[in-house]
DRENDO-1510 file (C-alpha; in Angstrom, 1 decimal, always signed):
<recs>
REC; n; res; u; v; w
REC; 1; UNK; +0.0; +0.0; +0.0 .
REC; 2; UNK; +1.4; +3.3; -1.1 .
REC; 3; UNK; +0.9; +6.4; +1.1 .
REC; 4; UNK; +1.2; +9.9; -0.1 .
REC; 5; UNK; +2.0; +11.3; +3.4 .
REC; 6; UNK; +3.6; +8.7; +5.7 .
REC; 7; UNK; +4.2; +11.3; +8.5 .
REC; 8; UNK; +0.5; +12.1; +8.6 .
REC; 9; UNK; -0.2; +8.4; +8.8 .
REC; 10; UNK; +2.2; +8.1; +11.7 .
REC; 11; UNK; +0.6; +11.0; +13.6 .
REC; 12; UNK; -2.9; +9.7; +12.9 .
REC; 13; UNK; -1.9; +6.2; +14.3 .
REC; 14; UNK; -0.5; +7.9; +17.4 .
REC; 15; UNK; -3.6; +10.1; +17.9 .
REC; 16; UNK; -6.0; +7.2; +17.5 .
REC; 17; UNK; -4.1; +4.8; +19.7 .
REC; 18; UNK; -3.8; +7.4; +22.4 .
REC; 19; UNK; -7.5; +8.2; +22.3 .
REC; 20; UNK; -8.3; +4.5; +22.3 .
REC; 21; UNK; -6.2; +3.8; +25.4 .
REC; 22; UNK; -3.8; +1.4; +23.6 .
REC; 23; UNK; -0.6; +0.5; +25.2 .
REC; 24; UNK; +1.4; +0.2; +22.0 .
REC; 25; UNK; +1.0; +1.1; +18.3 .
REC; 26; UNK; +2.9; -0.3; +15.3 .
REC; 27; UNK; +4.0; +2.0; +12.5 .
REC; 28; UNK; +5.8; +1.1; +9.3 .
REC; 29; UNK; +9.5; +2.1; +9.9 .
REC; 30; UNK; +11.5; +4.8; +8.2 .
REC; 31; UNK; +14.4; +6.8; +9.4 .
REC; 32; UNK; +12.4; +10.1; +9.6 .
REC; 33; UNK; +9.6; +8.4; +11.7 .
REC; 34; UNK; +12.3; +7.0; +14.0 .
REC; 35; UNK; +13.7; +10.5; +14.5 .
REC; 36; UNK; +10.2; +12.0; +15.2 .
REC; 37; UNK; +9.7; +9.2; +17.8 .
REC; 38; UNK; +13.1; +10.1; +19.3 .
REC; 39; UNK; +12.0; +13.7; +19.8 .
REC; 40; UNK; +8.6; +12.6; +21.2 .
REC; 41; UNK; +10.3; +10.4; +23.7 .
REC; 42; UNK; +12.8; +13.1; +24.7 .
REC; 43; UNK; +9.9; +15.6; +25.2 .
REC; 44; UNK; +8.0; +13.1; +27.4 .
REC; 45; UNK; +5.0; +12.5; +25.1 .
REC; 46; UNK; +5.7; +8.7; +24.6 .
REC; 47; UNK; +7.2; +6.2; +27.0 .
REC; 48; UNK; +9.5; +4.5; +24.6 .
REC; 49; UNK; +9.9; +3.2; +21.0 .
REC; 50; UNK; +11.7; +0.3; +19.4 .
REC; 51; UNK; +12.4; -1.0; +15.9 .
REC; 52; UNK; +11.3; -4.6; +15.3 .
REC; 53; UNK; +11.0; -6.9; +12.4 .
REC; 54; UNK; +7.5; -8.4; +11.6 .
REC; 55; UNK; +7.2; -10.7; +8.7 .
REC; 56; UNK; +10.2; -9.4; +6.9 .
REC; 57; UNK; +9.3; -5.8; +7.4 .
REC; 58; UNK; +10.7; -3.3; +9.9 .
REC; 59; UNK; +8.1; -1.8; +12.3 .
REC; 60; UNK; +8.4; +1.1; +14.7 .
REC; 61; UNK; +6.7; +0.0; +17.9 .
REC; 62; UNK; +5.7; +3.0; +20.0 .
REC; 63; UNK; +4.8; +2.6; +23.7 .
REC; 64; UNK; +2.4; +5.2; +24.7 .
REC; 65; UNK; +2.4; +7.1; +28.0 .
REC; 66; UNK; -0.5; +7.8; +30.3 .
REC; 67; UNK; -0.8; +9.9; +33.4 .
REC; 68; UNK; -3.1; +9.7; +36.4 .
REC; 69; UNK; -6.5; +8.0; +35.8 .
REC; 70; UNK; -5.3; +6.7; +32.4 .
REC; 71; UNK; -5.3; +10.2; +30.8 .
REC; 72; UNK; -3.1; +10.2; +27.7 .
REC; 73; UNK; +0.0; +12.4; +27.9 .
REC; 74; UNK; -0.3; +13.0; +24.2 .
REC; 75; UNK; -3.3; +15.3; +24.2 .
REC; 76; UNK; -3.1; +16.5; +20.6 .
REC; 77; UNK; -1.0; +16.2; +17.5 .
REC; 78; UNK; -1.4; +18.1; +14.2 .
REC; 79; UNK; +0.3; +17.9; +10.9 .
REC; 80; UNK; +1.4; +21.3; +9.7 .
REC; 81; UNK; +3.5; +20.9; +6.6 .
REC; 82; UNK; +1.8; +18.7; +4.0 .
REC; 83; UNK; +3.0; +17.4; +0.6 .
REC; 84; UNK; +0.6; +19.9; -1.1 .
REC; 85; UNK; +1.6; +22.9; +1.1 .
REC; 86; UNK; +5.0; +22.9; +2.7 .
REC; 87; UNK; +5.4; +25.3; +5.7 .
REC; 88; UNK; +8.9; +26.6; +6.5 .
REC; 89; UNK; +10.0; +28.8; +9.5 .
REC; 90; UNK; +13.2; +30.8; +10.1 .
REC; 91; UNK; +15.0; +30.5; +13.4 .
REC; 92; UNK; +13.5; +33.8; +14.6 .
REC; 93; UNK; +10.0; +33.0; +13.5 .
REC; 94; UNK; +9.9; +29.4; +14.8 .
REC; 95; UNK; +6.4; +28.7; +16.0 .
REC; 96; UNK; +5.4; +28.4; +19.7 .
REC; 97; UNK; +2.7; +25.9; +20.5 .
REC; 98; UNK; +0.3; +26.8; +23.2 .
REC; 99; UNK; +2.7; +29.5; +24.5 .
REC; 100; UNK; +5.5; +26.9; +25.1 .
REC; 101; UNK; +3.3; +24.2; +26.6 .
REC; 102; UNK; +3.5; +22.1; +23.4 .
REC; 103; UNK; +6.3; +21.7; +20.9 .
REC; 104; UNK; +6.7; +22.1; +17.2 .
REC; 105; UNK; +8.8; +19.4; +15.5 .
REC; 106; UNK; +11.0; +20.8; +12.7 .
REC; 107; UNK; +13.3; +19.1; +10.1 .
REC; 108; UNK; +16.4; +21.3; +9.8 .
REC; 109; UNK; +19.8; +21.0; +8.3 .
REC; 110; UNK; +20.9; +19.8; +11.7 .
REC; 111; UNK; +18.4; +17.0; +11.9 .
REC; 112; UNK; +14.9; +16.7; +13.4 .
REC; 113; UNK; +14.5; +19.0; +16.4 .
REC; 114; UNK; +12.0; +20.9; +18.5 .
REC; 115; UNK; +11.2; +24.6; +18.0 .
REC; 116; UNK; +13.2; +25.5; +21.2 .
REC; 117; UNK; +16.3; +23.6; +20.0 .
REC; 118; UNK; +16.0; +25.3; +16.5 .
REC; 119; UNK; +15.8; +28.7; +18.1 .
REC; 120; UNK; +18.8; +27.9; +20.3 .
REC; 121; UNK; +20.8; +26.6; +17.3 .
REC; 122; UNK; +19.7; +29.5; +15.1 .
REC; 123; UNK; +18.4; +27.3; +12.3 .
REC; 124; UNK; +15.1; +27.2; +10.5 .
REC; 125; UNK; +13.4; +24.4; +8.6 .
REC; 126; UNK; +10.2; +22.7; +7.6 .
REC; 127; UNK; +7.6; +22.6; +10.4 .
REC; 128; UNK; +6.4; +18.9; +10.5 .
REC; 129; UNK; +3.9; +19.0; +13.3 .
REC; 130; UNK; +2.7; +20.5; +16.5 .
REC; 131; UNK; +2.3; +18.3; +19.6 .
REC; 132; UNK; +0.7; +19.2; +22.9 .
</recs>
């Protein structure tokens, strides 16, 4: 099955699994998705992730994180830059999500990083998504 936007597919799988109270979610693996999962783990939105092999294909298994009374830590996630409409930001105009409570994930020349890291490193790039 061919997807026109694999990052949006990953974000939708995470959103649906989190809303449904699932413990894990399996996503077809790519290096970009692995880097997005690394940033989500570092920011505390997911518990962990691992790359596994299922039936000859590599799968990114994401372990979701929940707070008190099984409330999902991942409250919302929105794709910003799409294949039909790319969105770029400079270091100075890097977006702030919910006044700093959320994060924007950017792909820059220095790799995948959050909006705060991009401002600190003075690099801009494509805004992949907002997470809160």
